[in-house]
C-alpha positions as CSV (number, residue, x, y, z in Angstrom):
1,X,0.0,0.1,0.1
2,X,2.7,2.6,0.8
3,X,4.7,1.6,-2.5
4,X,2.2,2.1,-4.6
5,X,1.3,5.3,-2.5
6,X,4.4,6.1,-3.6
7,X,4.4,5.3,-7.1
8,X,0.5,7.9,-7.4
9,X,2.7,10.5,-5.5
10,X,5.7,10.4,-8.4
11,X,3.0,10.8,-11.2
12,X,1.0,13.6,-9.3
13,X,4.2,15.7,-8.5
14,X,5.2,15.0,-12.4
15,X,1.9,16.4,-13.3
16,X,2.3,19.3,-11.4
17,X,5.7,20.4,-13.6
18,X,4.1,19.5,-16.6
19,X,1.0,21.9,-15.7
20,X,3.8,24.9,-15.2
21,X,5.4,23.5,-18.4
22,X,2.2,23.9,-20.7
23,X,1.0,26.8,-18.7
24,X,4.2,29.4,-20.0
25,X,2.9,27.8,-23.6
26,X,-0.7,28.6,-22.9
27,X,0.5,32.2,-22.2
28,X,2.6,32.3,-25.7
29,X,-0.5,30.9,-27.5
30,X,-2.6,33.9,-26.5
31,X,0.3,36.1,-27.1
32,X,0.5,35.1,-30.7
33,X,-3.8,34.7,-31.1
34,X,-3.8,38.5,-30.8
35,X,-2.2,38.8,-34.4
36,X,-6.3,38.7,-35.9
37,X,-4.6,38.2,-39.2
38,X,-3.5,34.9,-38.7
39,X,-6.5,33.6,-36.6
40,X,-9.5,35.2,-37.7
41,X,-10.2,32.4,-40.5
42,X,-9.1,29.6,-38.3
43,X,-11.8,27.9,-36.5
44,X,-11.4,27.5,-32.6
45,X,-10.6,23.9,-32.6
46,X,-7.1,25.2,-34.1
47,X,-6.2,27.8,-32.1
48,X,-3.4,27.0,-29.9
49,X,-4.5,28.5,-26.9
50,X,-7.6,25.6,-27.1
51,X,-5.7,23.0,-27.4
52,X,-3.6,23.7,-24.5
53,X,-6.4,24.4,-22.5
54,X,-8.4,21.3,-23.0
55,X,-4.8,19.8,-22.3
56,X,-4.2,21.4,-19.1
57,X,-8.1,20.2,-18.0
58,X,-7.2,16.9,-18.4
59,X,-4.0,17.3,-16.7
60,X,-6.0,18.5,-13.9
61,X,-8.4,15.8,-13.8
62,X,-5.0,13.4,-13.6
63,X,-3.3,15.3,-11.1
64,X,-6.9,15.3,-8.7
65,X,-7.1,11.3,-9.2
66,X,-3.6,10.9,-8.4
67,X,-3.6,12.8,-5.4
68,X,-6.7,11.3,-3.7
69,X,-5.4,7.7,-4.0
70,X,-1.8,8.7,-2.8
71,X,-3.2,10.9,-0.1
72,X,-5.1,7.9,0.7
73,X,-3.1,5.1,0.7
74,X,-0.8,6.7,2.8
75,X,-3.4,7.8,5.4
76,X,-4.7,4.5,5.3
77,X,-1.3,2.8,5.6
78,X,-0.2,5.2,8.5
79,X,-3.2,4.6,10.6
80,X,-2.8,0.7,10.2
81,X,1.5,1.1,11.1
82,X,0.4,3.3,13.8
83,X,-2.5,0.6,15.1
84,X,0.1,-2.0,14.8
85,X,2.7,-0.4,16.7
86,X,0.3,0.3,20.0
87,X,-0.7,-3.0,20.0
88,X,2.7,-4.2,19.5
89,X,4.1,-1.6,22.4
90,X,0.8,-2.6,24.6
91,X,1.9,-6.1,24.3
92,X,5.6,-5.4,24.9
93,X,4.4,-3.4,27.9
94,X,2.0,-5.9,29.8
95,X,4.5,-8.9,29.0
96,X,7.7,-6.5,31.3
97,X,8.6,-7.8,34.7
98,X,7.1,-6.0,37.8
99,X,10.4,-4.3,38.6
100,X,9.9,-2.2,35.4
101,X,6.7,-1.0,36.5
102,X,8.4,0.0,39.9
103,X,10.6,2.3,38.7
104,X,8.5,3.7,35.5
105,X,5.3,6.0,36.2
106,X,2.1,4.7,34.5
107,X,1.5,8.3,33.2
108,X,4.9,8.3,31.3
109,X,4.3,4.8,29.7
110,X,0.7,6.1,28.4
111,X,2.1,9.0,27.0
112,X,4.5,6.8,25.3
113,X,1.8,4.6,23.7
114,X,-0.4,7.5,22.9
115,X,1.4,10.5,22.1
116,X,4.7,9.6,21.3
117,X,3.0,6.9,18.7
118,X,0.8,9.8,17.5
119,X,3.8,11.9,16.3
120,X,5.7,8.6,14.8
121,X,1.9,8.2,12.9
122,X,2.0,11.8,12.2
123,X,5.3,11.2,10.0
124,X,4.3,8.3,8.3
125,X,0.7,9.5,7.0
126,X,1.8,13.3,6.2
127,X,5.9,13.9,6.6
128,X,7.2,11.2,4.5
129,X,4.7,11.9,1.8
130,X,5.8,15.6,2.0
131,X,9.3,14.4,2.2
132,X,9.2,12.5,-1.1
133,X,6.6,15.0,-2.8
134,X,8.7,18.2,-2.3
135,X,12.1,16.8,-3.0
136,X,11.0,15.2,-6.4
137,X,9.3,18.4,-6.9
138,X,12.4,20.6,-5.8
139,X,14.7,18.6,-7.9
140,X,12.3,18.4,-11.1
141,X,11.8,22.2,-10.8
142,X,15.4,22.8,-10.5
143,X,16.0,21.2,-13.6
144,X,13.1,22.6,-15.5
145,X,14.5,26.1,-14.6
146,X,18.0,25.3,-16.4
147,X,16.0,23.9,-19.1
148,X,13.9,27.4,-19.5
149,X,16.7,29.5,-18.8
150,X,20.3,28.6,-17.9
151,X,20.9,32.3,-17.7
152,X,18.5,33.5,-15.0
153,X,18.8,30.4,-13.0
154,X,22.5,31.0,-12.3
155,X,21.1,34.5,-11.5
156,X,18.4,33.0,-8.9
157,X,21.5,30.4,-7.2
158,X,23.9,33.1,-6.5
159,X,21.0,34.8,-4.3
160,X,19.6,31.2,-2.9
161,X,22.2,30.4,-0.2
162,X,22.6,33.2,1.9
163,X,19.1,32.4,2.5
164,X,19.3,28.8,3.0
165,X,21.9,29.1,5.3
166,X,19.9,32.0,7.5
167,X,17.1,29.3,7.8
168,X,19.3,26.7,8.4
169,X,21.1,28.3,11.7
170,X,17.6,29.6,12.8
171,X,16.0,26.3,12.4
172,X,18.7,24.5,14.5
173,X,17.9,26.8,17.4
174,X,14.5,26.2,16.9
175,X,14.6,22.6,17.4
176,X,16.4,22.9,20.4
177,X,14.2,25.4,21.8
178,X,11.3,22.9,20.6
179,X,12.5,20.1,22.7
180,X,12.8,21.9,25.6
181,X,9.1,23.1,25.7
182,X,8.1,19.4,24.7
183,X,9.8,18.4,28.2
184,X,8.2,20.8,30.1
185,X,4.8,19.8,28.6
186,X,5.3,16.1,29.4
187,X,6.2,17.1,33.0
188,X,2.5,19.0,33.0
189,X,1.4,16.0,31.5
190,X,1.9,13.5,34.2
191,X,0.6,15.4,36.6
192,X,-2.5,15.3,34.8
193,X,-2.6,11.8,34.4
194,X,-2.0,11.3,38.2
195,X,-4.7,13.5,39.4
196,X,-7.2,12.5,37.1
197,X,-6.4,8.9,37.9
198,X,-6.4,9.8,42.0
199,X,-9.2,11.9,41.6
200,X,-10.7,10.4,44.6
201,X,-8.1,10.6,46.9
202,X,-7.5,13.9,46.0
203,X,-11.1,14.9,46.9
204,X,-10.4,12.5,50.0
205,X,-8.0,14.8,51.3
206,X,-9.4,18.0,49.8
207,X,-6.3,18.6,47.9
208,X,-8.0,20.0,44.8
209,X,-6.5,23.7,45.6
210,X,-2.9,22.0,45.4
211,X,-2.9,19.7,42.5
212,X,-4.3,23.0,41.1
213,X,-1.3,24.4,41.7
214,X,1.0,22.1,41.0
215,X,-0.6,21.4,37.4
216,X,-0.3,25.4,37.2
217,X,3.3,25.5,38.2
218,X,3.9,22.9,35.3
219,X,2.0,24.7,33.0
220,X,3.8,28.2,34.0
221,X,7.2,26.5,33.3
222,X,6.1,24.9,30.1
223,X,4.7,28.9,29.1
224,X,7.6,30.7,29.3
225,X,9.9,29.0,26.9
226,X,6.5,28.1,24.7
227,X,6.1,31.8,24.4
228,X,10.0,32.5,24.1
229,X,9.4,30.0,21.2
230,X,6.3,31.5,19.3
231,X,8.2,34.9,19.6
232,X,11.5,33.4,17.3
233,X,9.9,31.2,15.8
234,X,7.2,34.7,14.6
235,X,10.7,36.2,13.6
236,X,12.1,33.5,11.8
237,X,9.4,33.4,9.7
238,X,8.6,37.4,8.7
239,X,12.3,37.5,8.2
240,X,12.4,34.9,5.6
241,X,9.3,36.4,4.2
242,X,10.5,39.8,3.3
243,X,14.3,38.2,2.4
244,X,11.7,36.0,-0.2
245,X,9.9,39.0,-1.5
246,X,12.7,41.3,-2.2
247,X,14.7,38.4,-3.9
248,X,11.1,38.0,-6.1
249,X,11.1,41.9,-6.9
250,X,14.3,41.7,-8.1
251,X,14.1,38.4,-10.3
252,X,10.6,39.8,-11.6
253,X,12.9,43.1,-12.8
254,X,15.7,40.9,-14.3
255,X,13.4,38.5,-16.0
256,X,11.6,41.1,-17.4
257,X,15.0,42.7,-18.7
258,X,15.1,38.9,-20.4
259,X,12.4,39.6,-22.0
260,X,13.1,42.6,-23.6
261,X,16.2,41.7,-24.8
262,X,14.4,38.5,-26.5
263,X,16.3,36.2,-24.7
264,X,12.9,34.8,-23.3
265,X,9.5,34.9,-24.0
266,X,6.8,35.6,-21.4
267,X,5.2,32.0,-21.4
268,X,8.7,31.1,-20.7
269,X,9.3,33.1,-18.0
270,X,6.1,32.5,-16.6
271,X,6.9,28.6,-16.3
272,X,9.9,29.5,-14.8
273,X,8.3,31.7,-12.2
274,X,6.1,28.9,-11.6
275,X,9.1,26.3,-11.4
276,X,11.0,29.0,-8.8
277,X,7.7,28.5,-7.1
278,X,7.7,25.2,-7.0
279,X,11.5,25.1,-5.8
280,X,11.1,27.7,-3.4
281,X,8.3,26.0,-1.3
282,X,9.7,23.0,-1.5
283,X,12.7,24.0,-0.1
284,X,11.2,26.2,2.9
285,X,8.9,22.7,3.3
286,X,11.5,20.4,3.5
287,X,13.2,22.9,6.0
288,X,10.3,23.1,8.2
289,X,9.7,18.7,7.9
290,X,13.3,18.7,8.9
291,X,12.4,20.1,12.7
292,X,9.5,17.6,12.5
293,X,11.8,14.6,11.3
294,X,14.0,15.8,14.7
295,X,11.3,15.7,16.7
296,X,9.7,12.4,15.5
297,X,13.1,11.0,16.2
298,X,13.3,11.9,19.5
299,X,9.9,10.1,20.0
300,X,10.5,7.3,18.0
301,X,13.7,6.9,20.3
302,X,11.8,6.6,23.5
303,X,9.4,4.5,22.0
304,X,12.4,2.3,20.6
305,X,14.2,2.0,24.3
306,X,10.7,0.5,26.2
307,X,10.4,-1.8,23.0
308,X,14.5,-2.8,23.9
309,X,13.2,-3.2,27.8
310,X,13.6,-7.2,28.5
311,X,10.4,-8.9,28.5
312,X,9.5,-11.1,31.5
313,X,11.3,-14.6,31.3
314,X,9.1,-16.6,29.9
315,X,10.4,-20.3,30.9
316,X,9.6,-23.0,28.7
317,X,8.6,-26.4,30.2
318,X,11.7,-28.2,31.3
319,X,12.6,-31.4,30.0
320,X,12.1,-33.4,33.1
321,X,8.5,-33.0,33.0
322,X,5.8,-35.2,31.6
323,X,3.8,-33.9,29.1
324,X,0.8,-35.5,31.2
325,X,1.9,-33.7,34.0
326,X,1.7,-30.3,32.4
327,X,-2.0,-31.3,30.8
328,X,-3.1,-31.6,34.3
329,X,-3.7,-30.2,37.5
330,X,-1.2,-28.8,39.5
331,X,-0.2,-30.3,42.9
332,X,-0.7,-27.6,45.6
333,X,2.6,-28.3,47.8
334,X,4.7,-25.0,48.6
335,X,8.1,-25.3,50.0
336,X,10.3,-22.0,50.2
337,X,14.3,-23.4,50.8
338,X,16.7,-20.8,52.4
339,X,15.0,-17.8,49.9
340,X,16.8,-14.6,50.1
341,X,15.6,-11.3,48.4
342,X,15.9,-7.5,47.9
343,X,14.0,-5.2,45.3
344,X,16.0,-4.5,42.4
345,X,15.2,-1.1,43.1
346,X,17.0,-1.0,46.5
347,X,19.8,-3.2,46.5
348,X,20.8,-3.3,49.9
349,X,17.6,-3.5,51.5
350,X,17.5,-6.9,52.1
351,X,13.3,-8.1,52.4
352,X,13.7,-11.5,53.0
353,X,16.6,-13.7,54.6
354,X,17.3,-17.1,54.2
355,X,13.5,-18.0,54.5
356,X,12.1,-21.9,54.6
357,X,8.9,-22.9,54.8
358,X,6.5,-26.1,53.6
359,X,2.6,-26.2,52.9
360,X,1.5,-29.2,52.3
361,X,-1.2,-30.1,49.5
362,X,-4.7,-28.7,50.4
363,X,-3.8,-27.1,53.8
364,X,-4.6,-24.1,55.1
365,X,-2.3,-21.8,56.5
366,X,-1.4,-18.2,57.7
367,X,1.4,-15.4,57.2
368,X,0.8,-12.9,59.8
369,X,2.6,-10.7,61.1
370,X,3.5,-6.8,61.3
371,X,3.9,-4.3,58.1
372,X,7.0,-4.7,56.3
373,X,7.5,-8.2,57.3
374,X,7.9,-9.6,54.2
375,X,4.6,-11.1,53.7
376,X,3.2,-9.4,50.3
377,X,6.8,-10.3,49.0
378,X,6.3,-13.5,49.2
379,X,3.6,-13.7,47.5
380,X,5.1,-11.9,44.6
381,X,7.8,-14.2,44.6
382,X,5.1,-17.2,44.3
383,X,3.6,-15.7,41.4
384,X,7.1,-15.1,39.6
385,X,6.8,-11.0,39.7
386,X,10.3,-11.6,41.2
387,X,13.0,-14.2,41.1
388,X,15.0,-14.7,44.6
389,X,18.4,-13.5,44.8
390,X,19.3,-16.9,46.4
391,X,17.7,-20.3,47.6
392,X,14.6,-22.0,45.3
393,X,11.3,-22.3,45.4
394,X,9.4,-25.6,44.6
395,X,5.7,-26.2,44.0
396,X,4.2,-29.4,43.0
397,X,7.4,-31.3,44.1
398,X,9.5,-30.0,41.8
399,X,11.9,-26.5,41.1
400,X,9.1,-23.7,40.1
401,X,11.8,-22.9,37.4
402,X,10.8,-26.0,35.5
403,X,7.3,-25.2,34.8
404,X,6.4,-22.4,32.1
405,X,5.6,-19.3,33.7
406,X,2.0,-18.4,32.6
407,X,1.2,-22.3,32.8
408,X,2.5,-21.9,36.8
409,X,0.1,-18.7,37.1
410,X,-3.0,-20.4,35.5
411,X,-3.1,-22.8,38.5
412,X,-2.9,-19.8,41.2
413,X,-5.3,-17.5,42.3
414,X,-5.3,-14.2,44.0
415,X,-8.0,-12.2,46.3
416,X,-6.3,-9.0,47.1
417,X,-7.3,-6.6,50.0
418,X,-7.9,-3.7,47.2
419,X,-9.3,-5.6,44.3
420,X,-8.9,-3.7,40.5
421,X,-12.1,-4.2,38.7
422,X,-12.2,-3.3,35.1
423,X,-14.3,-0.9,33.2
424,X,-16.0,-3.5,31.3
425,X,-19.8,-5.8,32.6
426,X,-19.8,-7.4,35.5
427,X,-19.5,-10.7,33.6
428,X,-16.5,-9.7,31.9
429,X,-15.1,-9.1,35.3
430,X,-16.1,-12.4,36.5
431,X,-14.9,-13.8,33.5
432,X,-11.5,-11.9,33.6
433,X,-10.5,-15.0,36.0
434,X,-10.8,-17.6,32.9
435,X,-11.2,-15.5,29.3
436,X,-14.0,-17.5,27.3
437,X,-15.9,-18.9,30.3
438,X,-19.5,-19.5,29.6
439,X,-22.2,-17.5,31.0
440,X,-23.6,-20.3,32.8
441,X,-20.2,-20.7,34.4
442,X,-20.2,-17.3,35.2
443,X,-23.5,-17.5,36.8
444,X,-22.5,-20.1,39.1
445,X,-19.5,-18.7,40.2
446,X,-21.3,-15.9,41.0
447,X,-23.4,-17.8,43.1
448,X,-20.7,-19.5,45.1
449,X,-19.6,-16.4,46.0
450,X,-22.6,-15.0,47.1
451,X,-22.9,-11.9,44.9
452,X,-25.6,-13.3,42.7
453,X,-28.0,-11.6,44.8
454,X,-26.9,-8.3,44.5
455,X,-26.1,-8.7,40.4
456,X,-29.4,-9.2,40.3
457,X,-30.3,-6.1,41.6
458,X,-28.7,-4.3,38.7
459,X,-30.2,-2.6,36.1
460,X,-28.6,-4.8,33.8
461,X,-27.6,-7.4,35.7
462,X,-24.7,-9.2,34.1
463,X,-24.4,-7.2,31.5
464,X,-24.0,-3.8,33.8
465,X,-21.1,-1.8,32.7
466,X,-18.6,-1.6,36.5
467,X,-17.5,2.1,36.1
468,X,-13.9,3.0,35.7
469,X,-12.3,0.7,38.5
470,X,-15.3,-0.6,39.5
471,X,-16.4,2.8,41.2
472,X,-20.3,1.5,40.6
473,X,-20.3,-1.1,43.1
474,X,-19.1,-1.0,46.9
475,X,-16.1,-2.4,48.4
476,X,-18.0,-5.6,49.7
477,X,-19.6,-6.7,46.3
478,X,-16.3,-6.0,44.9
479,X,-14.4,-8.7,47.3
480,X,-16.8,-10.9,46.2
481,X,-16.6,-10.3,42.5
482,X,-12.8,-10.6,43.0
483,X,-13.9,-13.8,44.8
484,X,-16.2,-15.2,41.9
485,X,-13.1,-14.7,39.8
486,X,-10.9,-16.9,41.8
487,X,-13.8,-19.7,42.0
488,X,-14.0,-19.3,38.2
489,X,-10.1,-20.2,37.7
490,X,-10.5,-22.9,39.9
491,X,-6.8,-22.6,41.3
492,X,-4.7,-25.5,43.0
493,X,-3.0,-22.5,45.1
494,X,-5.4,-19.6,46.6
495,X,-3.9,-16.5,47.9
496,X,-6.1,-14.4,49.8
497,X,-4.2,-11.1,50.8
498,X,-6.1,-9.2,53.4
499,X,-9.2,-10.1,51.9
500,X,-11.4,-8.9,54.7
501,X,-10.1,-6.5,56.4
502,X,-11.6,-3.0,54.9
503,X,-15.3,-4.8,55.1
504,X,-17.7,-4.1,57.7
505,X,-19.2,-6.9,59.8
506,X,-22.0,-7.6,57.0
507,X,-19.9,-7.9,54.4
508,X,-17.1,-9.6,55.8
509,X,-19.7,-12.6,57.0
510,X,-20.7,-12.8,53.3
511,X,-17.3,-12.9,52.2
512,X,-16.2,-15.3,54.7
513,X,-18.9,-17.9,53.8
514,X,-17.9,-17.4,50.3
515,X,-14.2,-17.8,51.0
516,X,-14.8,-21.1,52.9
517,X,-16.7,-22.5,50.4
518,X,-13.7,-21.2,48.2
519,X,-10.7,-22.9,50.3
520,X,-12.0,-26.3,50.3
521,X,-9.7,-29.2,48.2
522,X,-7.2,-26.5,47.5
523,X,-4.1,-24.9,49.0
524,X,-4.7,-21.7,50.6
525,X,-2.5,-19.2,51.7
526,X,-3.9,-16.4,54.1
527,X,-2.2,-13.3,54.9
528,X,-4.1,-10.9,57.4
529,X,-3.8,-8.8,59.8
530,X,-6.5,-9.6,62.2
531,X,-5.7,-12.3,63.7
532,X,-9.1,-13.8,64.4
533,X,-9.1,-14.3,60.7
534,X,-6.1,-17.3,60.9
535,X,-7.6,-19.1,63.9
536,X,-9.1,-21.7,62.1
537,X,-6.0,-22.8,60.0
538,X,-4.2,-25.7,59.8
539,X,-0.6,-24.1,60.2
540,X,0.7,-20.1,61.2
541,X,3.7,-19.0,60.1
542,X,5.1,-16.2,62.2
543,X,7.0,-13.7,59.9
544,X,9.6,-11.1,60.9
545,X,12.1,-9.1,59.1
546,X,11.8,-11.2,56.3
547,X,12.2,-14.5,58.2
548,X,10.0,-17.2,60.1
549,X,10.7,-16.8,63.8
550,X,7.3,-19.2,64.9
551,X,5.5,-21.6,63.3
552,X,2.2,-23.6,64.5
553,X,-1.5,-23.6,65.1
554,X,-3.2,-20.7,67.2
555,X,-3.4,-22.2,70.3
556,X,0.3,-23.5,70.7
557,X,1.7,-20.2,69.8
558,X,-0.3,-18.2,72.1
559,X,0.6,-20.5,74.8
560,X,4.3,-20.1,74.2
561,X,4.4,-16.6,75.1
562,X,6.4,-15.5,71.8
563,X,6.1,-13.0,69.5
564,X,2.7,-14.3,68.1
565,X,1.3,-13.8,71.4
566,X,2.7,-10.3,71.2
567,X,1.0,-9.6,68.2
568,X,-2.3,-10.6,69.6
569,X,-1.9,-8.7,72.5
570,X,-1.4,-5.5,70.1
571,X,-4.2,-6.4,68.6
572,X,-6.5,-6.6,71.2
573,X,-5.2,-3.0,72.6
574,X,-6.1,-1.5,69.1
575,X,-9.7,-2.9,69.5
576,X,-9.8,-1.3,73.1
């Protein structure tokens, strides 16, 4: 499609040169026809200006057709290329490891996918087309200028270099200033994105004025260099315009003198001025396009940096794992063997140190401990979001690194404290646990999660949109939808991360009932601050400073008068 568009563009550009050349013949033919003694006895069809006029009409129709096809094909190919680039970029982003998102702002990534790709798209659908067009038009026009009048062309090319040099020097300054302005605007874009995404927190803390001042400050930092750039551009454009007009007047005088000396016909001079206009406008457009290309290269460079980010390692199945095992259900045994870990962004802060624990298939265990003890980090390692710095994680009696990562995650499910729902319908959010599930399976999962009753009260039931991040439903309802997701997934290993800590008593009761059914016949790992939620589990692991400091059932641990008992007493004091 692109190359067909290029061919149409070359045809259209050639027709422009033909039009200019033939227009000069029309002028000379008109002057010749003024001699009535020659033309009064000729029929109109034999007059040169009629034949030339007919030819110009056909040329214009052909030029229209070629221009239509080349623009349409350029835009179509550009839109498809941009859509493909956005899809590839998004697919690459969601495949990057979590450590990448720990150090890059989400707003910046959105800007790369949308704004930078839009700039690349503009290059593809418009700038590349114009570069080809004006390059061919400028070269063709210069050639025809020398063919028409070498003397006049030599005169023009004595005047041109100083003007071009001035344009190049000022253009470079404009490019550097433009890059600075774009950087300032990008900073304001990040603040805008963060404020709108976190609008509930902004309002909850009454920080509307604070965010407005923050955004206004960023806009003012952008505005000062932007206004300076505007003034500089105005000087540049007006200065070039004055120089071009002066050169044009001088050239008209010199061309008229050539006509007086019979070295040039009026028609040839008319064509020459067309060619000169084509060459001058093409040169100016190419100079302006050079600045756009420079900005586009910056956008393309930022996109390329993202595409070069190493994707999350997708582990292939080990040769030692039988195919029959991968086609069946994962065994729910878990074992951490002397695992140590620190986050890539904080390599000097050890989060987990020589941790070991073992969980049997189908057992319910709890992780308790203060904030920062390593509970959530353990879950992140279990799901393969990070890799241990040392030690091993075994799942199903084999090293976790021996399984394909995606296959392993398909057999695990997480019910977090803060449930993220998407802007789709209730059914789509439940089916997120297993895309492609039937409507009957979705309804059954909702029933088991005790959320069928409130879904039936929604305006469109399962097809009701939940709004941005699920704002249309309450916290307890979001938790039950998350449980329905996990039920639909039917995992071998279930992780509950403070799944009831933020709920009122009635919602907590409903969620607990749903969780009780969900945890049957599967390995369940419960992270809890409320110690009352872990008294019925098979075993409790007490964590402190990234280590397991104690283990056992609730009654055993409490009777030992150890750290677990201290946690329980602190919890009671907090309730009091």
